[in-house]
N, C-alpha and C positions, 0 to 999 in steps of 0.2 A: 504493499499500499504506500501511494505517495504521503508526504508531509509537508504541511505548510505550518510554519510558525509565525504568529501574528503578534506583533508588539504595538499596541494602541499608543498614541502620543498625544500631547495637549492636555487641554481641561476636559472636564467631565464629559461634556456633550460630544465632543470630538472623539472621545474613546468610546462612547456608546454607538455612536454611527460605524465605527471601525467594527466594534464588536457584533453588532447586527448584521453587518456584511458578511463577517467570517462564519457566523451562525449559517446565515443563509446559503454560502457557499458549500458548507458542510453538508446541507440538506439536499442541495442540487449535485454535488460531485461527491459519490458515496465512495469513489475510489481514492479519496484524500482525506487523511487525518489532520484536522485543523484544530491547532494547540494555540490558544491566546494566552500570552504572557503579559499579565498586567502588572506594571511597576507601581511601586508607591513612591513619589516624589513631589517637589513643592508644588508643581502643577496640578497635582491630584493626590493629596495626601491622605489615601485610604487604600486598601485592596478591595477587589471586586466583592468578595464574600461579606466585606463591611458594611456593604451599601445594599447588595442585590441577591436575590434568591439564585441559586446556581440554575445553569442551562443544562439541559439533559439531551444528549444525542450520543449514539454509539461512537460516532467519529468526529467528536468535538468536545473540548474541556477548556476550562478556563482556569489558569494556575498563576501562583505569584511568578514575576519575572526573575529569571536567573541573570547573574551579574555580567556573563559575556553577550546576552542578549539586549543590553542597554543600547538606546540608540546612539551613533557615533555623535561625537560633539568635539570642539576644540579642547575642551578642559580635560576629557578623558585620553586626548592625544589620539583618538581615533582607533585606539587599541582594541576595543572589543570586536572591531570589524576585522582586525587581523588575526584574532582568535578564531573568528567564525569560519575563516577560510578552510580550516581543517574540518568544520562540522557541517556546513551546508553546501550544496552544489551550486547554489545561486543566492546572491543578496539584493534585496530591494531596498536600499536606505532611503527613507523619507518619499516612499513611493507616492506618485501622484497619478492617480486612475485617468484624469482626462489629458494627460500629457504623456505619460509613458506607456510602454507596451501593455497590451491587455493581459490581465493576469492569467486568465484561461489559457492562453497561448504559451506563457511562460511555463505553467503547470505542465503542459504537454511535454517540454522539452526538458524539465528537470524533475528529479525523484524528490529532493528536500530543498525546500525554499524557505528563505527567511525574508520576513515583510515587516518594515516599520513605517507607520504612517498614522496621520490624523484626519485621513479622508474616508469619505463612504467609498467603498469600491464594489459594491453589489446592490442591484434593484430589489432590496427586501422590502416585503409586503406589509401592509398595516397589521395584519394578523400576527407577524412576527414582532412588531413593537407591542402589541398587547401582551406578549409573552414576557416582556421585560418588567419584573415585579421588585419593588424594594423589598427588604428584609421585614420580618415580623415586626420588629419594635419599630422600624421608621414607617411601616404601613400602619400602624396604630396612631402614629403622630399625624400622619396625613389624614386618616380617617377622622380624627378629633377636630382638626381645622376646618375639612370641608363638610363636615357635619353641621357647621355653623354658617355656611354658605347661604346667602339668600338666593332667590330665583335670578335677579338680575346683578350679577357679579362680573365685573370685568379684570382680568389679570394685568398687571403693569411690571415689566421687567426692565428696570434701569441698571444698565452695566457701566461700572465705573473702574476704579482702579487702573490696571494695565491696559485696558482696551482704549487704545488712543482714538481710533474711528468711533467707537461708540461714545466717547466724550466730546470730540468734536463735532459730530454730526447729528446725535441723538441728545439735545440738550435739555436741561431741566425745564425751561420755558417751552420747549416743545411738547414735552410730555404734560405740562401744566395745560396747555392749550387744548391737546385732545382730551384730558380728563374733563375739562370744563366743558367742552362739547358732550360728552357724555351726560354729565349732568344737566345740561340745558335740555336734553332729550328726555330725560327721566330724573327728576331729583331725587329718587331714592336709590339711585345706583350706586352700588358697593364695589370697592376696589380691592383686589388682594395683591399687595405690594411684596415684589422680591427685588432685592438689591445687596450689592456687595459692599455699600457705602452706608456706614451708620449715620452720617449726618444727612444723607439725603432721605433715609427712612425717617428721621426725626423731623425733618422739614416738611415731607409730604403729609405726616400725620399732625402736624401742627395746622398745616393749610387745609385739610379736609377733615376736622374734627367729626368722628362719628361716621366716617365713610370709608376708612382705611382699615383693613384687616392684615396682620403681619405674624409672622412667628415672634415669640416674645422670649427670643435666645440671645446672649450676649455675643455670639461668635459670628462673625463675617469673614473672617480670614480664610481662605481656602486651603492654607497650608497647614491646616490642623485638621485632624479627624472630625473634631467637632462642627468645624466649618464645613466638611464635605457631607456630613449627614444633613446639616441644615440646606446645603445646595440641592440635595435629592428631594427633601420635603418641599422646598420652593417649587422645584421643577415639576413634581406631580400636583400639587395644588395649584399652579398655574393651569395646568392641563385640565383640571376640572372647572375653569371658568367657561363663559360663554365666547370669548375671543381674548388675544393678549395683544396689549400695546406694548411693543417691544422695541429693542435697541438696534441701531445700525450695525450690521456685521457682526451679530452675535449668535453664535450657534446654539446659546442656552434659550433666546427668544424662539428660535426656529423649531428646537426640539421639543420645547414646551408645546407649540402650537401642533407639532407632528404627533406627539404622543396622544393629545386630545383630540385630534382630528378637527380643529378648530380654526378660525381664520387668525391671522397675523397680521397687524397693521404697525408698520415701522415708523417711529417717531424720528422724522428726518429733517434736518434743517441744511438747506443748500446755499453755498457762499454767502453766508451770513443772514439769510432769510429763513424764518420759521414757517415750514410749508408742510402740509401733511403729505405723507408720502402716499403715491399712487397706491390705489388698493391692489391687493394680489390679483396676478393674471395666472390663468391655468394654461399651461403648455401640455397639449394632449400627447405626452409620451412617458413610456416608463424606462427609455434609454438614457442611462445616467451621463454617457458621453455627450450626446445632445443636449441634455439639461445643463451640463457643466458650461458646455460651448456658449450657450444661448445666454446662461446668467453673465458669463465674461463679457459678452458682447454688450450687454445693457449697461456694464459698468457699476451696477449698484444702484442706478436709478429707478429700477422696476424691481419689485419682489416678486419671483416667478416660482410658482408651484408645479411639481410634477404630479402625474396623476396619483402615484403610490401615495404622496402626501394627503391625498382628498379621499383615498380609500377605493380607488378605481384601479384594479389588479388585472382585470380582463383584457385580452387582446380586442381591439377596436377592428371592426370590418374595414378592410380596404379593397372594395370591389369594383372600382371604378375603373375607367379604361384611359384616363388622364391623371396627371399629378393634380391638376386643379380639382378635378371631381374626387379624388382621395382625400385631399386636404380638408375640402368642406364636408366629406362624409365623417371624418374623425372630429372636426370641430363642431358639427352638429351633433354627434353622439354625446360629446361632453357637455354642450349646452343644454340638451334635453334632460340630462342627469342632474345638472346642477343650477342651472338658470343663470350663471355667472359669466363674466366677460372671459373669453378664453380664444385660444389660437392654435393650430394645427398646421404642420407643414409636411411636404411629401417632396422628396428629392429623387431625380433621376440623373444617371449618366448616359448620355446621348452619344453613341458612336457613329460617325458618318458613315464608314464603309458597311456598318451592320444595319443601316436603315434607320437609325435613331435608337436602336436596340442597345442595352436591355431597357432602357427607359422606365416606363412605369413598373416594370418587373425588377427594378435595380436590386432591391433589398432580397429577393427570393429567386435570383438568375439562375443559380445552379439546381436549386430545390424548390418547387411550387408551394410546398406546405410547410417550411421552415427557414429561418435565417441562418445562413452559415457564410460570414464574411470570407474566410479563405478559400472556401470551394467557390464562392462568387468570382473571387479575383483570379483563381487559377483557370476558370471556364473562360473567362475574359480573355486571359493571356493565349489560351488555347485557340480561341476563335480568331484572333489576331496573327496567328503565327505565319509569317512570311506575307504578311500584309503590308504595303509599302505607305498605304493612308492611314494614318494613326490617329487624325483629327478627332477631337471629342469634346463635350462640353458637358459641365455639371450644372443642372436647372434646380432650384429650388422656388417652390410655390408655397407661400403662406396664406393660410385663410384664417382672418379674425372675424370673431361675432361679438358685437358689443351687448350689452345687458338688454338693450331694447330689441335684440333680434336682428339687427342691420349687420350685413356681411360685407366683408371686403377683401380683395386679394392682392398679395404683394408678391413680385418676382425678383431672383436673383440669378445672374447668369455667370459662369467663368468658362471662358474658352481654354482649350488646353490640346494636350496629346497625352497617349498611352504609351508607356516605357514597355521594353521587351522583357524585362524582369522586375521584381519587387524591390524598391530602393527606400532606406529609412526605417526607423523603427517607432516614431510617434505618429499620432493619429489613430484612425481606425478605419474599417471598410475598404474602400478603393484608395485610399491616401497614398500607399506606396508605390501606386502604378501611374499616377495622374500629375502631369507637369503643367501648372497653370501658365497660360501664355505669358511671355516675357520674363519667365524664371527658367533657371537651368536646373531645378531641384523640385523633387515631388513634394506633395503636400506632407508626407511623413518625414521627409528631410529637412522641409522649411520649419517646422514645429508649430506648436499650436497658437503661440502668440502672433507670427506671421500669418498663418491660415486664418486666424480669426478677424484678421483686417482685410482680407483680400477674397474670401471664399464667397461661393454661391450663397451659402447660409448667411454670411455677415451682410452680404449686400441686399438680401431680402429683409433681414432683421433691421437694418438701417433704414429702409422705408417703412418698416412697422413702427420703429422708434420715432421716426420724424412725425409720422401721424399720431402717435401715441403723446407725444411731447409738444406737439404744435400748439 
């Protein structure tokens, strides 16, 4: 059996996303034993079992981190990585799923793999999130607080301390404006406040007497066990509210909304002006690579939810014979389910000598019943063997549906050529064989940062963004 050792990095919620990704991988790849090694350090000063119930799976375990599996840093002189050369066939230090080679491809090539990351690297479902349970003691604390919640209670998460983006963009005044707006709509609104800054907690309780519920504990520092226990209680209490007013660039705010399956409104101040962040928009995809790409392209201006974050895990039918038709079909499906502003995309690789194929069948070029990116690429290269005309273009069509039901289409196109063999390790799908016009490298060689500036999807997203922020 192959083995994957996963070392979660960062704070609590970054680690939880990594753990859920690892657990999902263990359920889908039964030939891989997934061992999560959870470290106790200043970013998260608690073991997994100090906070949560164990996860049970034959090929999955969560254990304390061993010293040689520590993430490499300058202060440890990168020595753990040198020691691991004798233990693992492949090391993925600081793994970035939206920029590095796909993990499943790596697991095919190597038997014993080490991975350290603070990212989500698998499209885990909402049912898996429900399996994440605080331990008995913390569950009793959470139930005691939630039991006092009135019907109309809004969660507020104000991130401070070392999160510079949250401090700069999600100002206290912005939270006050959004909380005042809730009270003007319903003067009986209550708030559950979670924050890592004691002075902010005191200030908000003083400003909104009788309207703010908090944990009454003295610990706010996350580099203590008590502070981490408080963080878990805050997280799950926020998840029991009807929506979260959260901080910019905070995985804690996002994870609370994800656990509860509730809306997240980010308190966002832009260029010194206090403005309400645009309400979240749903992107009709469960493909984490595409979701990460689109989020990068919006650059933090728009909160984007993937389907799994709103509880839609089923495959959406794509039976139209055009890219426009498929994009509209997916967007309409989500709109009918949610009634919320949403968009969907469909992308086709259109090769001149193949009469525009694979086109609408790009994602299922090799097999009509499933996605297999490697098989798709190999079939394309075989079809073009000995062909001198290798002109091609990527075309993305985005369908947007507004809350009033109005529909809009946006298109992005990149012309280019197909190589004779795969080149580069970044990106996904056909990226290793497509050279965009004017470039001497494939998308997979150029890297995500460059691709996200010039790609077909980037151009379609730019048009969508121009519309949304006009």
